[in-house]
C-alpha positions as CSV (number, residue, x, y, z in Angstrom):
1,X,12.2,45.3,-42.1
2,X,9.7,47.8,-41.0
3,X,6.0,47.2,-41.7
4,X,4.4,49.4,-44.3
5,X,2.0,52.0,-42.9
6,X,-1.2,53.4,-44.1
7,X,-2.2,56.7,-42.4
8,X,-1.3,56.4,-38.7
9,X,-1.6,52.6,-38.4
10,X,0.8,49.9,-39.6
11,X,-0.4,47.3,-42.0
12,X,0.0,43.7,-40.7
13,X,0.3,40.5,-42.6
14,X,-0.1,37.2,-40.9
15,X,0.7,35.1,-43.9
16,X,3.3,32.4,-43.3
17,X,5.2,31.7,-46.5
18,X,5.1,28.1,-47.9
19,X,8.8,27.5,-47.5
20,X,8.5,28.1,-43.7
21,X,5.9,25.3,-43.6
22,X,8.1,23.1,-45.6
23,X,11.2,23.8,-43.5
24,X,9.2,23.2,-40.3
25,X,7.7,20.0,-41.5
26,X,11.1,18.8,-42.8
27,X,12.8,19.5,-39.5
28,X,10.1,17.7,-37.6
29,X,10.4,14.7,-39.9
30,X,14.2,14.7,-39.6
31,X,13.8,14.9,-35.8
32,X,11.4,11.9,-35.6
33,X,13.6,9.8,-38.0
34,X,16.7,10.6,-36.0
35,X,14.9,9.6,-32.8
36,X,13.9,6.2,-34.4
37,X,17.4,5.6,-35.7
38,X,18.9,6.5,-32.3
39,X,16.6,4.0,-30.6
40,X,17.6,1.3,-33.1
41,X,21.3,2.0,-32.5
42,X,21.1,2.2,-28.7
43,X,21.1,-0.9,-26.7
44,X,18.6,-1.5,-23.9
45,X,19.2,-2.9,-20.5
46,X,19.5,-6.5,-21.8
47,X,22.1,-5.6,-24.4
48,X,19.7,-5.7,-27.4
49,X,18.8,-2.6,-29.5
50,X,15.6,-0.8,-28.5
51,X,14.4,-1.3,-32.1
52,X,15.5,-4.3,-34.2
53,X,14.2,-3.0,-37.5
54,X,13.4,0.7,-37.7
55,X,12.2,0.6,-41.4
56,X,8.5,0.0,-40.7
57,X,8.5,2.7,-38.1
58,X,10.1,5.2,-40.4
59,X,7.5,4.3,-43.2
60,X,4.7,4.7,-40.6
61,X,6.0,8.1,-39.6
62,X,6.2,9.2,-43.2
63,X,2.6,8.1,-43.7
64,X,1.4,9.9,-40.6
65,X,3.3,13.1,-41.5
66,X,1.7,13.0,-45.0
67,X,-1.7,12.3,-43.5
68,X,-1.5,15.3,-41.2
69,X,0.0,17.7,-43.8
70,X,-2.4,16.9,-46.6
71,X,-5.5,18.5,-44.9
72,X,-3.4,21.4,-43.5
73,X,-2.3,22.7,-46.9
74,X,-5.9,23.7,-48.1
75,X,-6.7,25.1,-44.6
76,X,-3.6,27.3,-44.6
77,X,-4.4,28.4,-48.1
78,X,-7.9,29.3,-47.1
79,X,-6.6,31.3,-44.1
80,X,-4.3,33.2,-46.5
81,X,-7.1,33.9,-48.9
82,X,-9.5,35.0,-46.2
83,X,-6.9,37.3,-44.7
84,X,-6.3,38.9,-48.1
85,X,-10.0,39.3,-48.7
86,X,-10.4,40.9,-45.2
87,X,-7.6,43.3,-45.9
88,X,-9.1,44.2,-49.2
89,X,-12.5,44.7,-47.6
90,X,-11.1,47.0,-44.9
91,X,-9.1,49.1,-47.4
92,X,-11.7,48.7,-50.1
93,X,-12.8,52.2,-51.4
94,X,-10.9,54.3,-48.8
95,X,-8.3,55.4,-51.2
96,X,-5.5,53.3,-49.7
97,X,-6.4,54.2,-46.1
98,X,-7.3,51.8,-43.4
99,X,-10.8,52.0,-42.0
100,X,-9.4,52.4,-38.5
101,X,-7.9,55.8,-39.6
102,X,-11.3,57.0,-40.6
103,X,-12.8,55.8,-37.3
104,X,-10.0,57.6,-35.4
105,X,-10.7,60.8,-37.3
106,X,-14.4,60.6,-36.6
107,X,-13.7,59.9,-32.9
108,X,-11.4,63.0,-32.7
109,X,-14.1,65.1,-34.4
110,X,-16.8,63.8,-32.0
111,X,-14.4,64.6,-29.1
112,X,-14.1,68.2,-30.3
113,X,-17.9,68.4,-30.7
114,X,-18.4,67.1,-27.1
115,X,-15.9,69.6,-25.8
116,X,-17.7,72.5,-27.6
117,X,-21.1,71.3,-26.3
118,X,-19.7,71.1,-22.8
119,X,-18.5,74.8,-23.0
120,X,-21.8,75.8,-24.5
121,X,-23.6,74.1,-21.7
122,X,-21.5,76.0,-19.2
123,X,-22.3,79.2,-21.0
124,X,-26.0,78.5,-21.0
125,X,-25.9,77.7,-17.3
126,X,-24.2,81.0,-16.7
127,X,-26.7,82.9,-18.8
128,X,-29.6,81.2,-16.9
129,X,-28.1,82.2,-13.6
130,X,-27.6,85.7,-14.8
131,X,-31.2,85.8,-16.0
132,X,-32.5,84.4,-12.7
133,X,-30.5,87.1,-10.9
134,X,-32.0,89.9,-13.2
135,X,-35.5,88.5,-12.6
136,X,-35.0,88.5,-8.8
137,X,-33.8,92.2,-9.0
138,X,-36.9,93.0,-11.1
139,X,-39.2,91.2,-8.6
140,X,-37.6,93.1,-5.8
141,X,-38.0,96.4,-7.6
142,X,-41.7,95.6,-8.4
143,X,-42.3,94.6,-4.8
144,X,-40.7,97.9,-3.7
145,X,-42.9,99.8,-6.1
146,X,-46.0,98.0,-4.9
147,X,-45.0,98.6,-1.2
148,X,-44.6,102.3,-2.0
149,X,-47.9,102.5,-3.8
150,X,-49.7,100.7,-1.0
151,X,-48.2,103.2,1.5
152,X,-49.3,106.1,-0.6
153,X,-52.8,104.7,-0.8
154,X,-53.0,104.3,2.9
155,X,-51.7,107.8,3.5
156,X,-54.3,109.4,1.0
157,X,-57.3,107.8,2.6
């Protein structure tokens, strides 16, 4: 099943459904009980079973599994609630769009602005070089005019 998309990004859900937790816990419990029963049915090196009476051990495992699962259920529920709140906050008032799409659009726009400013900077540099060249030509012309005027003054004396 493909993930739903919003804009150019896929939406992601990290919620693990309750029945997966139940299946996982049930299989772990069955595995531990099977191990205990196997140990009670298997004889050790002295010909006696590894476990004479597995009932107290099975009850203890049941109690431990219950003790570990009880605090996990609210934690998993809180994670699910927090994830849903975060997803709602990100989408929030963006009209069904993910905030990342807006950030990507702004980034692309800024990239275009930077490119335009780079080209403008090159144009300005070219204009300054041209203006500097024109000023040099004007200085050379004024120097030539002054040199000619100084010669004429010397000749008229």
